[in-house]
C-alpha positions as CSV (number, residue, x, y, z in Angstrom):
1,X,6.6,13.1,-19.6
2,X,9.0,12.9,-16.0
3,X,7.0,10.8,-13.8
4,X,6.9,11.6,-9.9
5,X,3.1,10.0,-9.5
6,X,4.8,6.4,-8.2
7,X,2.9,6.8,-5.0
8,X,-0.2,5.7,-7.3
9,X,1.8,3.0,-9.3
10,X,5.2,3.0,-10.4
11,X,6.5,3.9,-13.6
12,X,8.5,2.7,-15.5
13,X,8.6,-0.8,-14.5
14,X,12.0,-2.6,-14.3
15,X,12.9,-4.4,-17.7
16,X,13.1,-7.7,-15.9
17,X,9.1,-7.4,-14.7
18,X,8.0,-6.6,-18.3
19,X,10.2,-9.6,-19.3
20,X,8.6,-11.8,-16.6
21,X,5.2,-10.4,-18.0
22,X,5.9,-11.5,-21.4
23,X,7.4,-14.7,-20.9
24,X,4.5,-15.7,-18.6
25,X,2.0,-14.9,-21.4
26,X,4.0,-16.9,-23.7
27,X,5.1,-20.0,-21.6
28,X,2.6,-20.3,-18.7
29,X,-0.6,-20.0,-21.0
30,X,-2.7,-23.0,-18.9
31,X,-4.6,-22.5,-15.8
32,X,-2.2,-23.2,-12.8
33,X,-3.5,-26.0,-10.4
34,X,-6.5,-26.9,-12.5
35,X,-5.1,-29.7,-14.6
36,X,-2.7,-32.6,-14.4
37,X,-1.0,-32.0,-18.0
38,X,2.2,-30.5,-18.1
39,X,1.6,-27.2,-19.0
40,X,-0.3,-26.6,-16.1
41,X,1.9,-27.8,-13.7
42,X,4.7,-25.6,-15.0
43,X,2.5,-22.8,-14.8
44,X,2.0,-23.5,-10.8
45,X,5.2,-24.3,-10.5
46,X,6.2,-20.5,-11.7
47,X,3.2,-19.1,-9.5
48,X,4.5,-20.8,-6.4
49,X,7.6,-19.6,-7.3
50,X,6.5,-15.9,-6.9
51,X,4.5,-16.7,-3.5
52,X,7.7,-18.3,-2.5
53,X,9.5,-14.7,-3.1
54,X,6.4,-12.6,-1.8
55,X,6.2,-14.7,1.5
56,X,10.0,-14.4,2.1
57,X,9.9,-10.7,1.4
58,X,7.4,-10.3,4.2
59,X,8.3,-13.1,6.6
60,X,5.1,-14.9,6.2
61,X,4.8,-18.8,5.3
62,X,4.1,-19.6,1.8
63,X,0.8,-21.1,2.4
64,X,-0.2,-17.7,4.1
65,X,0.6,-15.7,1.4
66,X,-2.3,-14.9,-0.7
67,X,-2.3,-12.9,-4.5
68,X,-5.6,-10.4,-4.6
69,X,-6.2,-8.4,-7.4
70,X,-5.1,-5.3,-5.5
71,X,-4.4,-3.9,-2.0
72,X,-8.0,-2.6,-1.9
73,X,-9.1,-6.3,-2.4
74,X,-7.1,-7.3,0.3
75,X,-7.9,-4.7,2.6
76,X,-11.7,-5.6,2.3
77,X,-11.1,-9.3,2.8
78,X,-8.9,-8.7,6.1
79,X,-11.3,-5.9,7.7
80,X,-14.6,-8.0,6.6
81,X,-12.8,-11.1,7.2
82,X,-12.0,-10.4,11.0
83,X,-14.9,-8.0,12.1
84,X,-18.0,-9.5,13.3
85,X,-21.5,-8.0,13.6
86,X,-21.5,-5.4,16.4
87,X,-17.6,-5.5,16.8
88,X,-15.3,-2.4,17.0
89,X,-12.3,-1.7,14.9
90,X,-9.6,1.1,15.7
91,X,-8.0,3.0,13.0
92,X,-5.5,6.2,12.5
93,X,-6.5,9.6,11.4
94,X,-5.0,9.5,8.0
95,X,-6.6,6.2,6.4
96,X,-7.3,6.0,2.9
97,X,-10.7,4.8,1.6
98,X,-9.3,1.5,1.1
99,X,-10.0,1.0,4.9
100,X,-12.5,3.6,5.8
101,X,-14.8,2.7,3.3
102,X,-15.3,-1.1,4.3
103,X,-15.6,0.2,7.6
104,X,-18.3,2.6,6.7
105,X,-19.9,-0.2,5.0
106,X,-19.9,-2.7,7.9
107,X,-21.2,0.3,10.2
108,X,-24.3,0.6,8.1
109,X,-24.9,-3.3,7.2
110,X,-23.6,-4.8,10.3
111,X,-23.5,-2.6,13.5
112,X,-19.6,-2.3,13.6
113,X,-18.4,0.5,15.2
114,X,-14.9,2.3,14.7
115,X,-12.7,5.0,16.0
116,X,-10.1,7.2,14.7
117,X,-7.1,7.3,17.1
118,X,-5.2,11.2,16.8
119,X,-1.7,10.6,15.0
120,X,1.1,12.7,16.4
121,X,4.6,13.8,15.5
122,X,5.8,11.8,18.7
123,X,5.3,8.3,18.0
124,X,4.7,7.3,21.9
125,X,1.7,9.7,21.7
126,X,0.5,8.1,18.7
127,X,0.5,4.7,20.3
128,X,-0.9,5.9,23.3
129,X,-3.9,7.5,21.3
130,X,-4.5,3.8,19.9
131,X,-4.3,2.1,23.0
132,X,-6.8,4.6,24.6
133,X,-9.7,4.0,22.1
134,X,-9.6,0.0,22.7
135,X,-12.6,-1.2,24.4
136,X,-14.0,-4.8,25.1
137,X,-15.5,-5.2,21.6
138,X,-12.7,-4.3,19.7
139,X,-11.5,-7.0,17.3
140,X,-9.2,-5.1,15.2
141,X,-6.4,-2.2,14.8
142,X,-6.0,-1.5,11.3
143,X,-3.3,1.5,10.5
144,X,-1.2,2.3,7.3
145,X,2.4,1.8,7.5
146,X,3.1,5.2,5.7
147,X,0.5,7.7,4.9
148,X,-0.5,8.2,1.4
149,X,-1.1,11.9,1.7
150,X,1.9,13.3,4.0
151,X,3.9,10.4,4.1
152,X,4.1,10.0,7.8
153,X,5.3,6.4,9.0
154,X,3.7,4.5,11.7
155,X,5.3,3.4,14.8
156,X,3.9,-0.3,13.9
157,X,6.2,-1.9,16.4
158,X,4.7,-0.1,19.4
159,X,1.3,-0.5,18.0
160,X,1.7,-4.2,17.5
161,X,3.1,-4.6,21.1
162,X,-0.6,-3.2,22.3
163,X,-2.5,-5.5,19.7
164,X,-0.7,-8.6,21.2
165,X,-1.4,-7.7,24.9
166,X,-4.8,-7.2,24.4
167,X,-5.1,-10.1,22.1
168,X,-6.7,-7.9,19.2
169,X,-5.9,-8.9,15.4
170,X,-3.5,-6.0,13.9
171,X,-4.0,-5.3,10.3
172,X,-1.3,-3.5,8.3
173,X,-2.2,-1.2,5.2
174,X,1.1,-1.5,3.4
175,X,0.3,0.2,-0.2
176,X,2.9,2.9,0.6
177,X,5.2,1.2,2.8
178,X,5.7,-1.9,0.8
179,X,9.2,-2.1,-1.1
180,X,10.2,1.2,0.8
181,X,9.7,0.3,4.6
182,X,11.3,-3.1,6.4
183,X,7.9,-4.4,6.7
184,X,7.5,-8.3,8.2
185,X,4.5,-10.6,9.9
186,X,5.3,-11.4,13.8
187,X,5.4,-9.5,16.9
188,X,2.0,-8.5,16.9
189,X,1.5,-7.7,13.4
190,X,-1.0,-10.3,12.1
191,X,-2.2,-9.4,8.7
192,X,-0.4,-7.4,6.1
193,X,-2.0,-6.0,2.7
194,X,0.2,-4.9,-0.1
195,X,-0.1,-3.2,-3.5
196,X,2.2,-5.1,-6.1
197,X,2.0,-2.3,-8.6
198,X,3.5,0.1,-6.2
199,X,7.0,-0.2,-4.4
200,X,7.2,-3.8,-5.5
201,X,7.2,-2.6,-9.3
202,X,5.1,-5.2,-10.2
203,X,2.1,-4.7,-12.6
204,X,-1.4,-2.7,-11.9
205,X,-4.0,-5.8,-10.9
206,X,-1.9,-7.5,-8.3
207,X,-2.0,-7.4,-4.4
208,X,-0.9,-9.6,-1.7
209,X,-2.6,-10.4,1.6
210,X,-0.4,-12.2,4.2
211,X,-1.1,-13.5,7.6
212,X,0.2,-15.3,10.3
213,X,-2.5,-17.5,10.5
214,X,-3.7,-16.5,14.0
215,X,-7.1,-15.5,13.0
216,X,-9.6,-16.9,10.7
217,X,-10.8,-14.8,7.9
218,X,-14.2,-15.0,6.7
219,X,-14.2,-15.3,2.9
220,X,-15.8,-12.4,0.7
221,X,-15.9,-14.6,-2.3
222,X,-16.5,-18.7,-2.9
223,X,-16.0,-20.1,-5.9
224,X,-13.2,-22.8,-7.7
225,X,-9.9,-23.3,-6.2
226,X,-8.9,-26.5,-7.9
227,X,-9.0,-28.2,-4.7
228,X,-12.1,-30.4,-3.0
229,X,-14.0,-29.7,-6.2
230,X,-16.7,-32.6,-4.7
231,X,-17.5,-30.3,-2.2
232,X,-19.9,-27.5,-2.2
233,X,-18.0,-25.9,1.4
234,X,-15.1,-23.3,0.7
235,X,-11.6,-25.2,1.6
236,X,-10.6,-24.1,4.9
237,X,-6.9,-24.0,4.1
238,X,-5.0,-21.4,2.7
239,X,-4.5,-19.9,0.1
240,X,-7.0,-22.0,-1.5
241,X,-9.6,-20.3,0.7
242,X,-9.0,-16.8,-0.3
243,X,-8.3,-17.5,-3.9
244,X,-11.2,-18.3,-5.6
245,X,-11.2,-18.2,-9.1
246,X,-8.0,-18.1,-11.6
247,X,-5.6,-15.8,-10.2
248,X,-3.6,-12.9,-12.2
249,X,-1.2,-15.7,-13.1
250,X,0.8,-13.3,-15.3
251,X,0.7,-10.7,-12.7
252,X,1.8,-13.1,-10.2
253,X,4.6,-14.2,-11.8
254,X,5.5,-10.8,-13.0
255,X,5.2,-9.6,-9.0
256,X,7.6,-12.0,-8.3
257,X,9.9,-10.4,-10.8
258,X,9.2,-7.0,-8.9
259,X,10.1,-8.4,-5.7
260,X,13.7,-9.9,-7.2
261,X,14.1,-6.1,-8.5
262,X,13.9,-4.8,-5.0
263,X,15.8,-7.7,-3.5
264,X,18.6,-6.9,-6.0
265,X,18.7,-3.1,-5.2
266,X,18.3,-3.5,-1.6
267,X,15.1,-2.0,0.2
268,X,17.7,0.0,2.3
269,X,19.4,1.5,-0.6
270,X,15.8,2.0,-2.4
271,X,14.6,4.1,0.5
272,X,18.0,6.3,0.9
273,X,17.8,6.9,-2.7
274,X,14.2,8.0,-2.3
275,X,15.0,10.0,0.5
276,X,17.7,12.2,-1.0
277,X,15.2,12.8,-4.0
278,X,12.9,13.8,-1.2
279,X,15.1,15.8,0.6
280,X,16.1,18.3,-2.2
281,X,12.6,18.6,-3.4
282,X,11.6,20.0,0.2
283,X,14.5,21.8,0.7
284,X,14.2,23.5,-2.9
285,X,10.5,24.2,-2.6
286,X,11.2,25.6,1.2
287,X,13.1,28.4,-0.4
288,X,10.4,29.5,-3.0
289,X,7.6,32.1,-1.9
290,X,3.9,31.5,-2.6
291,X,4.4,27.6,-2.2
292,X,3.0,25.9,0.9
293,X,4.5,22.9,2.3
294,X,2.9,21.0,4.9
295,X,5.4,19.9,7.4
296,X,8.6,21.7,9.4
297,X,11.2,19.3,7.7
298,X,11.6,16.3,5.5
299,X,13.2,13.0,7.2
300,X,13.2,9.4,8.0
301,X,9.6,9.8,9.8
302,X,8.2,10.0,6.5
303,X,8.1,7.7,3.3
304,X,8.8,9.2,0.3
305,X,5.9,11.6,-0.3
306,X,5.6,15.1,0.0
307,X,2.4,17.2,-0.3
308,X,2.5,20.5,-1.5
309,X,0.4,23.5,-2.9
310,X,1.1,26.6,-5.3
311,X,-0.4,30.0,-4.2
312,X,-4.1,29.9,-4.2
313,X,-4.5,27.5,-6.9
314,X,-6.7,24.5,-6.6
315,X,-4.6,21.2,-6.5
316,X,-5.8,19.9,-9.5
317,X,-5.2,23.1,-11.8
318,X,-1.3,23.2,-10.5
319,X,-0.9,19.7,-11.4
320,X,-2.3,20.3,-14.7
321,X,0.2,23.1,-15.1
322,X,2.9,20.8,-14.3
323,X,1.7,18.3,-16.4
324,X,1.8,21.2,-19.2
325,X,5.4,21.4,-18.3
326,X,6.2,18.0,-18.9
327,X,5.9,16.6,-15.1
328,X,3.2,13.9,-14.0
329,X,2.2,14.8,-10.7
330,X,-1.5,14.0,-8.8
331,X,-3.0,16.9,-7.6
332,X,-6.6,16.5,-5.3
333,X,-7.4,14.2,-2.0
334,X,-5.8,11.2,-3.2
335,X,-8.7,9.0,-1.6
336,X,-7.6,9.9,1.6
337,X,-9.9,12.8,2.6
338,X,-8.8,12.4,6.6
339,X,-5.6,12.7,5.9
340,X,-6.1,16.2,4.1
341,X,-8.3,17.5,6.9
342,X,-5.6,17.1,9.3
343,X,-2.8,19.0,7.4
344,X,-5.6,21.9,6.5
345,X,-6.3,20.8,2.6
346,X,-9.5,19.8,2.8
347,X,-10.7,22.8,0.8
348,X,-8.6,21.9,-2.3
349,X,-6.3,18.9,-1.7
350,X,-2.9,19.2,-2.6
351,X,-0.4,18.1,-5.0
352,X,1.6,15.2,-4.2
353,X,5.3,14.3,-5.3
354,X,6.2,10.7,-4.9
355,X,9.6,9.6,-6.6
356,X,10.8,6.6,-7.5
357,X,14.3,4.4,-8.0
358,X,14.4,5.2,-11.2
359,X,14.4,9.3,-10.7
360,X,17.6,11.6,-10.8
361,X,18.2,14.6,-8.6
362,X,18.7,16.4,-11.9
363,X,14.9,15.7,-13.1
364,X,13.8,16.9,-9.4
365,X,16.0,20.2,-10.0
366,X,13.9,20.7,-13.3
367,X,10.8,20.0,-11.2
368,X,11.5,22.8,-8.6
369,X,12.3,25.1,-11.5
370,X,9.1,24.4,-13.0
371,X,7.3,25.0,-9.5
372,X,8.8,28.1,-9.4
373,X,8.1,29.4,-12.8
374,X,4.2,28.7,-11.9
375,X,4.4,29.9,-8.3
376,X,5.9,33.3,-9.5
377,X,2.5,34.1,-11.2
378,X,0.2,31.9,-9.0
């Protein structure tokens, strides 16, 4: 199986990440921060080292870098931690359900309202679309760094400047951008939520929330933190305030190894490798009859994600046929129905091509030939 479903999770994982996971399960078996014995202390040191690596990668303070079970949990923590009853949020029109479902729940349970800003090919128009929807109740702007269906990157710097001028919290969903786009806290970006298992090449079951500390987050979960155990009130300081219970210790340590891997390759080199594969795939499919692409060209406005369809085939059927031919791609709606409505695939979804640093040009050429064979009979 040739794997092109890296927008869902990267595979394979780097050998160093696998080794770090194995080493963590063997060497760091104690609960970090929960005891004074040497094994617990050594485990805590290993976790802290991983936290440092993740903090440095996103320009965050170490204590403001919180390990989460996944990006969805991080986004829920940020969104529900910022928005109060009857407040308002602005999102883009291509957001993932990890953003939209928490907002929908808050609209039903807490009177929170939200507006969707239209996104355009022109970044200035997109930023202006966000700005026009701000009102006196707006407490947060939330948007993806890069769409998980279209791959379209957002003008984060422009949106961040708008948030800074209006005193509004800016939350960035970096599920598809982390490890590919240069994302940093600061200059108006207040919170970054990231998946550990995608572009950071960590294991599934890992995520990150990084905050600049400007906005206090309410807690979703309270419990044991290994600190202030005599008190019933949740600690105010980070990361303890948002890390109740035992964290995924082996996952956190191996996520640190994933960040090391990206740094060793260089984020620019990773991005350019994946861009080259996407450009080749886009050019190859554009020549094929009976294949639909959803943009006029593939360029650096896009993250390494390309949606397409073959003939009149349902996207799930097309991806199943590609699977039978030896290729792993995801068909369907990718938990982001608004993005499919925007590109006109709301009736059948799309097949999503998403390479990683481990894919090769010859694999892409093989996939193009497989698509061509299916398109000839679709």
